[in-house]
C-alpha positions, 0 to 999 in steps of 0.5 A: 473684481476691479470695478466693485473694489474701485466703487467701494473705494470711491464710496469710502472716500465720499463718506470720509469727505462728508464727515465719516461714519458718525456723520452718516449715522447722524444724517440717517437718523435725521432723515428717518426721524423726519419721515417717521414723524410724518407717518405717525402724524398723518391720518392717511398712513401707517408704518408697517414695522414696530417702532423699536425695529424701524430702519433708518434706510428702508422706511416702509408704510402703507395707507391707513385703515379706511384709505387703502383705495388711495394707494395707487392715487398716492403713488401717481401723486408722488411720481408726478412730483418726481418721486419714483421707486416708492413702491413697497414689496410685492408681498406687503404692498404699500410704500418703501422709501429708501433713504441711503447715505447719499440721499439729501434730507431735502428729498425726505422733506419733499416726500413729507410735503407731498404726504401732507399735501395729499392728506389735505386733498383727501380729508 
């Protein structure tokens, strides 16, 4: 399996060049903290995972009680801003933001800003 081995090698080089495992952990924590703080603050959204069990890489959330009917509208709102792939699992619904290592924090900031803008429009 030459291609998967080469891809893994390139990924490891990238991680090393960008500060190593410790730096990846720091960045992951920063991305997750930023998004979870907005989910917890924003009246339109609620997290689907207990706070002690939250993931740094797959951040799941749904529309809060009383706002479920806005789910499709928020999905359209974010996709119009170039944010794709936020749809949650088919059995849970809602949204899932994947914040893997190569995702810059600016992308999370853009999602947070979209969530804040959507809240202002709907409240």
